[in-house]
C-alpha angles and dihedrals in degrees: 000000000000118000093241091055092048090049091050093049092046093053091048090047092052092047091049092050089054094041094238131123125241088249090053090051089052090048091051092049135046092256115116109242091234091055094051091044090052091051093048090047090051092242093130117079097193112024115204118254086222090064091051089048091051091050089052093046092049093048091043095237131124125249086247090057090048094054094037093099135110086237090077095052117102098007118185125230 
């Protein structure tokens, strides 16, 4: 799996677990909704680490918790 796909699925997974939409996550954070939508739709080749950090901060999880997912095992180039 490509990193951008794993990132997309992880954000969706975390939103689903908290019963919020991706748009709600954007609204709760300082991430523009269009930016977060583009990441979730895999339209961003190199997502910013700042965006991942903001997602974590908003969801009150650590970066380690964010990346501690099977989705990030065996990533393709």
